[in-house]
Structures are given as C-alpha cells and as structure tokens.
MDTraj code that builds the backbone (N, CA, C; nanometers):
import mdtraj as md
import numpy as np

residues = "UNK UNK UNK UNK UNK UNK UNK UNK UNK UNK UNK UNK UNK UNK UNK UNK UNK UNK UNK UNK UNK UNK UNK UNK UNK UNK UNK UNK UNK UNK UNK UNK UNK UNK UNK UNK UNK UNK UNK UNK UNK UNK UNK UNK UNK UNK UNK UNK UNK UNK UNK UNK UNK UNK UNK UNK UNK UNK UNK UNK UNK UNK UNK UNK UNK UNK UNK UNK UNK UNK UNK UNK UNK".split()
xyz = np.array([
    [-0.3084, 2.3953, 3.8329],
    [-0.2696, 2.2758, 3.7603],
    [-0.1800, 2.1923, 3.8522],
    [-0.2076, 2.0675, 3.8585],
    [-0.1304, 1.9813, 3.9477],
    [-0.0009, 1.9354, 3.8804],
    [0.0864, 1.8785, 3.9589],
    [0.2156, 1.8317, 3.9083],
    [0.1968, 1.7175, 3.8091],
    [0.0997, 1.6311, 3.8340],
    [0.0765, 1.5191, 3.7417],
    [0.0245, 1.5686, 3.6071],
    [-0.0576, 1.6736, 3.6071],
    [-0.1060, 1.7282, 3.4807],
    [0.0075, 1.7928, 3.4019],
    [0.0961, 1.8619, 3.4711],
    [0.2113, 1.9232, 3.4041],
    [0.3023, 1.8160, 3.3448],
    [0.3263, 1.7107, 3.4201],
    [0.4088, 1.6004, 3.3699],
    [0.3426, 1.5329, 3.2505],
    [0.2098, 1.5175, 3.2548],
    [0.1369, 1.4561, 3.1448],
    [0.1457, 1.5432, 3.0197],
    [0.1340, 1.6735, 3.0357],
    [0.1436, 1.7647, 2.9223],
    [0.2840, 1.7619, 2.8615],
    [0.3869, 1.7544, 2.9451],
    [0.5236, 1.7458, 2.8940],
    [0.5437, 1.6163, 2.8158],
    [0.4877, 1.5063, 2.8658],
    [0.5001, 1.3782, 2.7970],
    [0.4299, 1.3836, 2.6619],
    [0.3096, 1.4437, 2.6581],
    [0.2365, 1.4542, 2.5313],
    [0.3117, 1.5408, 2.4312],
    [0.3697, 1.6504, 2.4757],
    [0.4452, 1.7366, 2.3853],
    [0.5685, 1.6645, 2.3319],
    [0.6335, 1.5876, 2.4174],
    [0.7522, 1.5145, 2.3746],
    [0.7156, 1.3994, 2.2810],
    [0.6028, 1.3334, 2.3058],
    [0.5613, 1.2213, 2.2213],
    [0.5138, 1.2674, 2.0848],
    [0.4712, 1.3921, 2.0724],
    [0.4219, 1.4424, 1.9446],
    [0.5356, 1.4753, 1.8480],
    [0.6585, 1.4858, 1.8964],
    [0.7721, 1.5172, 1.8105],
    [0.8165, 1.3918, 1.7349],
    [0.8454, 1.4058, 1.6057],
    [0.8930, 1.2880, 1.5314],
    [1.0328, 1.2475, 1.5772],
    [1.0607, 1.1184, 1.5807],
    [1.1912, 1.0710, 1.6301],
    [1.2984, 1.0749, 1.5212],
    [1.3420, 1.1938, 1.4837],
    [1.4415, 1.2042, 1.3762],
    [1.5813, 1.2320, 1.4286],
    [1.5984, 1.2291, 1.5590],
    [1.7298, 1.2611, 1.6138],
    [1.8123, 1.1371, 1.6475],
    [1.7533, 1.0184, 1.6366],
    [1.8310, 0.8982, 1.6693],
    [1.8311, 0.8016, 1.5505],
    [1.9142, 0.7011, 1.5573],
    [1.9327, 0.6062, 1.4465],
    [1.8036, 0.5302, 1.4152],
    [1.7309, 0.4868, 1.5182],
    [1.6074, 0.4117, 1.4970],
    [1.5015, 0.4936, 1.4245],
    [1.4902, 0.6199, 1.4589],
    [1.3928, 0.7059, 1.3916],
    [1.4264, 0.7285, 1.2454],
    [1.5546, 0.7468, 1.2171],
    [1.5984, 0.7661, 1.0785],
    [1.5738, 0.6388, 0.9977],
    [1.5994, 0.5244, 1.0572],
    [1.5752, 0.3975, 0.9870],
    [1.4268, 0.3762, 0.9602],
    [1.3407, 0.4161, 1.0526],
    [1.1961, 0.4051, 1.0308],
    [1.1522, 0.4911, 0.9130],
    [1.2064, 0.6120, 0.9049],
    [1.1715, 0.7011, 0.7944],
    [1.2211, 0.6437, 0.6620],
    [1.3434, 0.5905, 0.6604],
    [1.3964, 0.5296, 0.5377],
    [1.3166, 0.4067, 0.4961],
    [1.2770, 0.3249, 0.5934],
    [1.1970, 0.2066, 0.5624],
    [1.0614, 0.2455, 0.5041],
    [0.9999, 0.3475, 0.5596],
    [0.8728, 0.3963, 0.5069],
    [0.8907, 0.4496, 0.3651],
    [1.0007, 0.5182, 0.3399],
    [1.0274, 0.5693, 0.2057],
    [1.0481, 0.4551, 0.1057],
    [1.1161, 0.3488, 0.1475],
    [1.1377, 0.2331, 0.0594],
    [1.0047, 0.1654, 0.0264],
    [0.9212, 0.1433, 0.1277],
    [0.7915, 0.0798, 0.1027],
    [0.7023, 0.1672, 0.0149],
    [0.7092, 0.2980, 0.0339],
    [0.6323, 0.3885, -0.0512],
    [0.6822, 0.3807, -0.1950],
    [0.8130, 0.3754, -0.2133],
    [0.8692, 0.3632, -0.3478],
    [0.8291, 0.2336, -0.4157],
    [0.8317, 0.1236, -0.3419],
    [0.7901, -0.0050, -0.3988],
    [0.6427, -0.0012, -0.4372],
    [0.5594, 0.0561, -0.3499],
    [0.4167, 0.0661, -0.3800],
    [0.3932, 0.1499, -0.5054],
    [0.4624, 0.2628, -0.5179],
    [0.4449, 0.3473, -0.6363],
    [0.4970, 0.2791, -0.7623],
    [0.6046, 0.1999, -0.7493],
    [0.6572, 0.1265, -0.8642],
    [0.5558, 0.0219, -0.9129],
    [0.4936, -0.0493, -0.8182],
    [0.3913, -0.1479, -0.8548],
    [0.2704, -0.0793, -0.9163],
    [0.2300, 0.0337, -0.8597],
    [0.1155, 0.1077, -0.9117],
    [0.1436, 0.1597, -1.0525],
    [0.2657, 0.2075, -1.0757],
    [0.3045, 0.2560, -1.2088],
    [0.3023, 0.1416, -1.3102],
    [0.3562, 0.0270, -1.2713],
    [0.3548, -0.0881, -1.3609],
    [0.2148, -0.1367, -1.3916],
    [0.1279, -0.1325, -1.2928],
    [-0.0109, -0.1726, -1.3159],
    [-0.0801, -0.0771, -1.4112],
    [-0.0572, 0.0521, -1.3931],
    [-0.1190, 0.1505, -1.4820],
    [-0.0657, 0.1366, -1.6240],
    [0.0641, 0.1101, -1.6383],
    [0.1197, 0.0883, -1.7722],
    [0.0625, -0.0380, -1.8359],
    [0.0413, -0.1410, -1.7566],
    [-0.0150, -0.2642, -1.8101],
    [-0.1600, -0.2491, -1.8528],
    [-0.2341, -0.1662, -1.7808],
    [-0.3753, -0.1479, -1.8136],
    [-0.3933, -0.0488, -1.9274],
    [-0.3249, 0.0653, -1.9198],
    [-0.3486, 0.1740, -2.0140],
    [-0.2385, 0.1912, -2.1174],
    [-0.1294, 0.1181, -2.1068],
    [-0.0169, 0.1351, -2.1979],
    [-0.0446, 0.0785, -2.3359],
    [0.0320, 0.1244, -2.4339],
    [0.0123, 0.0782, -2.5713],
    [0.0885, -0.0506, -2.5994],
    [0.1954, -0.0782, -2.5254],
    [0.2735, -0.1997, -2.5454],
    [0.2105, -0.3124, -2.4655],
    [0.1679, -0.4150, -2.5336],
    [0.1056, -0.5279, -2.4663],
    [0.1720, -0.6568, -2.5144],
    [0.2147, -0.7393, -2.4215],
    [0.2819, -0.8638, -2.4548],
    [0.2102, -0.9834, -2.3939],
    [0.0835, -0.9721, -2.3674],
    [0.0111, -1.0809, -2.3029],
    [-0.0311, -1.1889, -2.3998],
    [-0.0878, -1.2949, -2.3478],
    [-0.1334, -1.4051, -2.4330],
    [-0.2492, -1.3641, -2.5228],
    [-0.3357, -1.2773, -2.4742],
    [-0.4507, -1.2354, -2.5547],
    [-0.4056, -1.1597, -2.6790],
    [-0.3018, -1.0784, -2.6684],
    [-0.2521, -1.0038, -2.7832],
    [-0.1722, -1.0931, -2.8779],
    [-0.1122, -1.1978, -2.8277],
    [-0.0301, -1.2874, -2.9098],
    [-0.1120, -1.4000, -2.9737],
    [-0.2394, -1.4075, -2.9476],
    [-0.3202, -1.5184, -2.9963],
    [-0.3239, -1.5232, -3.1489],
    [-0.3329, -1.4086, -3.2134],
    [-0.3381, -1.4057, -3.3599],
    [-0.2071, -1.4461, -3.4241],
    [-0.0970, -1.4348, -3.3557],
    [0.0336, -1.4696, -3.4109],
    [0.0657, -1.6181, -3.3957],
    [-0.0153, -1.6885, -3.3217],
    [0.0153, -1.8296, -3.2928],
    [-0.0092, -1.9133, -3.4179],
    [0.0883, -1.9980, -3.4493],
    [0.0761, -2.0873, -3.5653],
    [0.1191, -2.2268, -3.5226],
    [0.0812, -2.3220, -3.6005],
    [0.1221, -2.4581, -3.5772],
    [0.2256, -2.4917, -3.6829],
    [0.3511, -2.4851, -3.6462],
    [0.4586, -2.5060, -3.7429],
    [0.4649, -2.6492, -3.7919],
    [0.4169, -2.7440, -3.7179],
    [0.4238, -2.8836, -3.7586],
    [0.3343, -2.9112, -3.8793],
    [0.2223, -2.8436, -3.8902],
    [0.1318, -2.8696, -4.0033],
    [0.1729, -2.7948, -4.1291],
    [0.2574, -2.6937, -4.1190],
    [0.2999, -2.6176, -4.2368],
    [0.3989, -2.6956, -4.3213],
    [0.4733, -2.7881, -4.2640],
    [0.5707, -2.8672, -4.3401],
    [0.4983, -2.9813, -4.4074],
    [0.4962, -2.9780, -4.5416],
    [0.4259, -3.0845, -4.6172],
    [0.5208, -3.1557, -4.7095],
])
top = md.Topology()
chain = top.add_chain()
for i, resn in enumerate(residues, 1):
    res = top.add_residue(resn, chain, resSeq=i)
    for name in ("N", "CA", "C"):
        top.add_atom(name, md.element.get_by_symbol(name[0]), res)
traj = md.Trajectory(xyz[None], top)
C-alpha cells in the first residue's frame, strides 16, 4: 500500500465521523432538529385538519350563515 493510499484511507475514516465535537457541528444538529420539529408540527396540523372532528372552515359554516339585515322587519 502506498503512502497516498494510506493518507486517503485516513481522510475517508476521518470524514465519515459526525462533527459533534465542535460548535459548528452541534449547531448543525440543532438546526436539523428544529427543521424536523417544524415539519412534524405542520404535518400534525395537516392531519388534524383533514381527519379531525373539529372543523372551522367556510364549508362547515355555510349552514350557519344568515342575512341579519332581512330579518329586521
């Protein structure tokens, strides 16, 4: 094995390790966790809106709509 192959193998082994020992690596992990949390929050809200029993949309409120101006005689 040549010296360049040994150096290449050392670089690959070092690059495969996650960067959790420095500030930048920790911030990357925290940022990924925040984005994952936001995505799951949006997904949860979408599922509640589609499958939930509480609905406050215009389609559900259509039957409750009245014209108060015509009721006063």
